[in-house]
Steps between C-alpha positions, in 0.01 A plus 500: 500500500774565259676278245880454534762320296720246663787736546278769643315244722827364647611860586152568657518191719860589614381852609188384676500461875204260515358273224153353514331246259146367476391163627165370384326305777209420272303667216380773730779570737845639420728604777832687476807302614861608562756385255874458586678761293820280478308196367315718249820651364665152478198381285510814283870441429410155368270636238654514153571859380325421171170515689560870574198586278265341756300730722549496876229682687534654841391803709755700709373695790665690791348466842483747787847388626658560167539129409469393129238227478481304172179305431527230231223370278 
């Protein structure tokens, strides 16, 4: 996992092919779930630019087919 600023994170989401988040079913079980990239970008645009000092954590990987997969925390 790496830390990104808001501006870097928006760029990372735009360049990703697939975006996954984590859903907690209970205290012991977390599963990955697909996130709509368009909806995520819309919500990120609503964040005030003054909050740019907050950290956004994600991991970018490339699969066998060459797709960029972004996993959010």
